[in-house]
C-alpha positions in Angstrom: 5.6 1.5 -0.8 8.9 0.2 0.5 8.7 -2.5 3.1 12.0 -3.3 4.8 13.5 -5.5 7.6 11.3 -8.4 6.5 12.0 -11.9 7.8 13.9 -14.0 5.3 11.2 -16.6 5.5 8.4 -14.3 4.5 6.3 -15.1 1.4 4.3 -12.9 -0.9 1.1 -14.3 0.6 2.3 -13.3 4.1 2.8 -9.8 3.0 -0.5 -9.6 1.1 -2.3 -10.8 4.2 -0.9 -8.1 6.4 -1.3 -5.2 3.9 -4.8 -6.3 2.8 -6.1 -5.4 6.3 -5.4 -1.8 5.3 -6.9 -1.7 1.8 -6.3 -2.8 -1.7 -3.0 -4.6 -2.6 -2.4 -4.2 -6.4 1.0 -5.8 -6.6 3.8 -7.1 -4.4 7.4 -7.4 -5.5 9.6 -9.4 -3.2 13.3 -8.7 -3.7 15.6 -11.7 -4.2 19.3 -12.1 -4.8 20.0 -12.6 -8.5 22.6 -15.3 -7.9 21.2 -17.3 -5.0 17.5 -16.6 -5.3 17.4 -16.0 -1.5 15.2 -13.2 -0.1 16.9 -9.9 0.5 14.7 -8.7 3.4 12.7 -6.1 1.6 9.8 -5.7 -0.9 7.6 -3.2 -2.6 3.8 -3.1 -2.2 1.6 -1.2 -4.6 -1.6 0.1 -3.0 -4.9 1.1 -4.4 -5.0 4.8 -3.3 -2.8 7.4 -1.5 -5.1 7.2 1.5 -4.6 3.4 1.8 -0.9 3.9 1.4 -0.9 6.5 4.3 -3.0 4.2 6.5 -0.7 1.2 6.0 2.4 3.3 6.6 1.0 4.7 9.8 -0.2 1.3 11.1 2.8 -0.8 10.1 5.9 1.3 10.2 8.0 0.1 13.2 5.4 -2.6 13.9 6.8 -5.9 15.1 6.0 -8.7 12.6 7.6 -12.2 12.4 10.2 -11.2 15.0 11.3 -8.0 13.2 10.5 -4.3 13.3 9.1 -3.4 9.9 10.2 -0.3 8.0 7.3 0.9 5.9 7.4 4.1 3.9 6.7 5.7 0.5 9.0 4.3 -2.1 10.9 6.8 -4.2 11.3 6.5 -7.9 14.9 6.0 -9.0 15.2 9.5 -10.4 13.9 10.9 -7.1 16.6 9.3 -5.0 19.4 11.6 -6.3 22.5 10.5 -8.2 25.8 9.2 -7.1 29.1 10.0 -8.8 30.1 12.9 -10.8 29.9 14.2 -14.3 31.7 11.8 -16.6 31.4 14.0 -19.7 34.5 14.8 -21.7 
């Protein structure tokens, strides 16, 4: 799942604590800036089942947490997001 609009002070443990209330948390990936190491305000949370994913999305999307309104939805695989640019073939 994609989790956006996170506080820049959030930790992986903070995220795990909130999402564990709605089922199994398999993995959390917190996004950081490559150069500065600072948090980028979003993360990905891997859930145990589709039902747990749906429950967490319903409960947490638009919920106020750490002073921010969370954005929680199903993450799309890179190939599912569409492509940008044109055909560069010659």
